[in-house]
VEXZALUM-312076 format. One record per residue (C-alpha): residue in one letter; z, x, y. Coordinates in steps of 0.001 Angstrom, whole numbers, always signed. Layout:
+----+---------+---------+---------+
| aa |       w |       u |       v |
+----+---------+---------+---------+
|  A |       Z |       X |       Y |
...
+----+---------+---------+---------+
END
This chain:
+----+---------+---------+---------+
| aa |       w |       u |       v |
+----+---------+---------+---------+
|  M |   +1206 | +109652 |  -85730 |
|  S |   +4082 | +112161 |  -86520 |
|  R |   +7201 | +109514 |  -87430 |
|  R |   +6846 | +110658 |  -91366 |
|  Q |   +6819 | +114530 |  -90699 |
|  P |   +9920 | +115277 |  -89438 |
|  R |   +9574 | +118756 |  -88540 |
|  V |   +7064 | +117264 |  -85892 |
|  F |   +8719 | +114180 |  -84772 |
|  G |  +12115 | +115599 |  -84300 |
|  P |  +11231 | +118095 |  -81890 |
|  A |   +8307 | +115597 |  -80190 |
|  L |  +11174 | +113143 |  -79638 |
|  L |  +13709 | +115918 |  -78395 |
|  A |  +10843 | +116675 |  -75597 |
|  V |  +10215 | +113067 |  -74568 |
|  L |  +14104 | +112475 |  -74124 |
|  C |  +14415 | +115831 |  -72126 |
|  L |  +11430 | +114742 |  -70060 |
|  T |  +13005 | +111356 |  -69270 |
|  A |  +16124 | +112814 |  -68420 |
|  A |  +14531 | +115176 |  -65835 |
|  Q |  +12728 | +112156 |  -64381 |
|  I |  +16223 | +109944 |  -64404 |
|  I |  +18032 | +113315 |  -62441 |
|  F |  +15259 | +113827 |  -60146 |
|  W |  +14987 | +110124 |  -58982 |
|  T |  +19021 | +109739 |  -58985 |
|  Y |  +19949 | +112735 |  -57413 |
|  T |  +17117 | +114692 |  -56030 |
|  F |  +15153 | +112144 |  -54500 |
|  S |  +18316 | +110685 |  -53273 |
|  A |  +19370 | +113880 |  -51294 |
|  N |  +15610 | +114010 |  -49732 |
|  V |  +15870 | +110497 |  -48518 |
|  A |  +19486 | +111125 |  -46951 |
|  T |  +18184 | +114219 |  -45083 |
|  E |  +14711 | +112819 |  -44305 |
|  N |  +13124 | +115384 |  -46381 |
|  W |  +15267 | +118185 |  -44712 |
|  T |  +14437 | +117531 |  -41194 |
|  K |  +17565 | +115931 |  -40632 |
|  V |  +21351 | +117377 |  -40943 |
|  P |  +23760 | +114636 |  -41960 |
|  E |  +27456 | +114984 |  -41572 |
|  N |  +27845 | +115483 |  -45438 |
|  W |  +24678 | +117989 |  -45535 |
|  E |  +26551 | +120789 |  -47539 |
|  A |  +27526 | +117846 |  -50323 |
|  L |  +24025 | +116958 |  -50533 |
|  R |  +22767 | +120553 |  -50744 |
|  W |  +24777 | +121159 |  -53616 |
|  Q |  +23485 | +118076 |  -55405 |
|  W |  +19854 | +118811 |  -54516 |
|  E |  +20466 | +122211 |  -56028 |
|  Y |  +22357 | +121453 |  -59011 |
|  S |  +19714 | +118530 |  -59795 |
|  H |  +17145 | +120833 |  -59581 |
|  A |  +18606 | +123589 |  -62077 |
|  A |  +19604 | +120472 |  -64251 |
|  G |  +15948 | +119077 |  -64176 |
|  A |  +14654 | +122610 |  -64742 |
|  V |  +16774 | +123029 |  -68047 |
|  C |  +15456 | +119721 |  -69224 |
|  Q |  +12094 | +120660 |  -69003 |
|  I |  +12316 | +123936 |  -70591 |
|  L |  +14106 | +122446 |  -73354 |
|  A |  +10990 | +119691 |  -73618 |
|  M |   +8515 | +122412 |  -73493 |
|  C |  +10622 | +124471 |  -76457 |
|  G |  +10279 | +121072 |  -78244 |
|  L |   +6610 | +120844 |  -77903 |
|  I |   +6306 | +124401 |  -78903 |
|  V |   +8328 | +123922 |  -82042 |
|  A |   +6311 | +120955 |  -82919 |
|  V |   +3198 | +122362 |  -82852 |
|  W |   +4059 | +125476 |  -84086 |
|  P |   +1978 | +126591 |  -87249 |
|  G |   +3262 | +127409 |  -90785 |
|  R |   +6399 | +125571 |  -90709 |
|  G |   +5450 | +123246 |  -93603 |
|  T |   +5535 | +123027 |  -97283 |
|  P |   +3946 | +126185 |  -98411 |
|  G |    +540 | +125374 | -100220 |
|  R |     -37 | +121920 |  -97916 |
|  R |   -2180 | +121800 |  -95196 |
|  H |   -1690 | +119797 |  -92113 |
|  P |   -2936 | +116201 |  -92551 |
|  A |   -5646 | +116866 |  -89514 |
|  L |   -6895 | +120091 |  -91274 |
|  R |   -7677 | +118197 |  -94590 |
+----+---------+---------+---------+
END
């Protein structure tokens, strides 16, 4: 619906891409560490490397999710349009 509104479409697209990246990070790194440690009930030989993988993947996912939230906030922030023009939904 907002493809022709770059001030809305750009940040919304950024949000979708960041949320997709967060999911990829989770399923690739965080989940694999959880599986390898049986949800941290088992201590494998490389547990320290897995712990760091788990920690950093959570941090990277959090950054992606924060950027996504910022993108959504920017996309819906009022008053960024052309002066004197009303938003199409308000016409």
